[in-house]
C-alpha positions as MATLAB code, in Angstrom:
seq = 'MTLVDSSGSVVIAALLGWAAIVLARRGRDRVRITLGRAGGGGAARTGRILGIVGLLVAGTAALALGFWGLLSLFAQ';
ca = [
     -86.816  209.879  130.576;
     -85.706  206.220  130.674;
     -84.096  203.823  128.352;
     -87.485  201.989  127.864;
     -89.153  205.358  126.950;
     -86.538  205.713  124.211;
     -87.843  202.277  122.488;
     -90.209  204.640  120.124;
     -87.186  206.068  118.622;
     -86.045  202.684  117.506;
     -89.070  202.289  115.576;
     -88.976  205.827  114.071;
     -85.615  205.244  113.061;
     -86.300  201.931  111.308;
     -89.329  203.492  109.495;
     -87.195  206.571  108.273;
     -84.389  204.436  107.241;
     -86.762  202.140  105.178;
     -88.240  205.431  103.656;
     -84.899  206.884  102.634;
     -84.107  203.603  100.877;
     -87.377  203.478   98.853;
     -87.045  207.021   98.018;
     -83.561  206.676   96.897;
     -84.590  203.675   94.592;
     -87.173  205.859   93.059;
     -84.684  208.789   92.456;
     -82.256  206.008   91.042;
     -85.003  204.889   88.706;
     -85.913  208.342   87.475;
     -82.252  208.894   86.738;
     -82.084  205.905   84.831;
     -85.190  206.708   82.831;
     -84.182  210.144   82.087;
     -80.719  208.820   81.032;
     -79.221  210.895   83.576;
     -80.468  214.323   82.236;
     -82.376  214.883   85.557;
     -79.437  214.352   87.616;
     -79.471  213.539   91.071;
     -77.544  210.243   90.960;
     -75.399  211.203   93.673;
     -77.936  212.393   95.881;
     -79.946  208.951   95.203;
     -76.906  207.124   96.191;
     -76.455  209.093   99.322;
     -79.911  208.554  100.510;
     -79.383  204.830  100.201;
     -76.184  204.751  102.239;
     -77.891  206.977  104.779;
     -80.994  204.923  104.870;
     -79.027  201.685  105.352;
     -76.971  203.400  108.290;
     -80.530  204.162  109.787;
     -81.557  200.780  109.662;
     -78.118  199.395  111.122;
     -78.562  202.151  114.068;
     -82.242  201.108  114.688;
     -81.168  197.608  114.820;
     -78.258  198.049  117.188;
     -80.548  200.213  119.333;
     -83.105  197.385  119.274;
     -80.444  194.855  120.445;
     -79.238  197.458  123.227;
     -82.984  197.597  124.534;
     -83.322  193.562  124.217;
     -80.176  193.199  126.525;
     -81.065  195.811  128.812;
     -84.304  194.100  129.317;
     -82.858  190.697  129.946;
     -80.440  192.114  132.260;
     -82.894  193.930  134.261;
     -85.019  190.850  134.188;
     -82.243  188.622  135.648;
     -81.199  191.287  138.044;
     -84.194  190.730  140.114;
];
């Protein structure tokens, strides 16, 4: 497996990070609608934080792949 083969994982990480943020927002809205009786406010906050971290990791990996592509292009 090469570095280029791992580019699919960047897309997956971005999609999962986005999904975590969307689901955390739904959870936060449910807690707000039930006035906190449903619980899960901490889980929604944690999901949002992990979603943001996932998006940041995906962005960093995309930048690394982009620079690797530029370096290998100019090396030839």
